[in-house]
N, C-alpha and C positions, 0 to 999 in steps of 0.2 A: 376353259381356261382362258385367260386373255394373253395378249402378246407379253405385256407386263409380268404377269405371273410366270409364262414360260421362261422369260429373260431370268427370273429369278432362281426358280427352282428347277428348270431344265426338263428332260423326259420324266413321265411318273411310269413306277412300276407297281402295277397292282397284282398281287399273290393270294392265292388262296390257301388257307392255314387249316381249313377242314373245319375250324370253328368260324369263320368269317374271312374276312378280307382285309389285307395288309398293305396300305399305300405308302409307298417309299417314293420322295422325290428323289432325283439323280442328287441335287445341290440342296441337301436341307439346310446349309448355313449352320446350323448350331451343333449338327450331328445326331439329334432326333428324328425318328421317322412318325409317321402319324401310323395309325392302324386302329383295329378293333372293329368289330361288328361292320355295319354298313353306316356308322358315325362317320362325321367328317373329322377334319383337324382341330377345327377350331381356330385357323390363323385367317 
């Protein structure tokens, strides 16, 4: 994660849902969080 990304999103929380991982940025901006399997956010 770059410094710019950190300044925009803050800390990242990764949770094991039992079906994959849920990645949730502290400051997502639009209220959405990333998630699902091992895929990325697409941002």
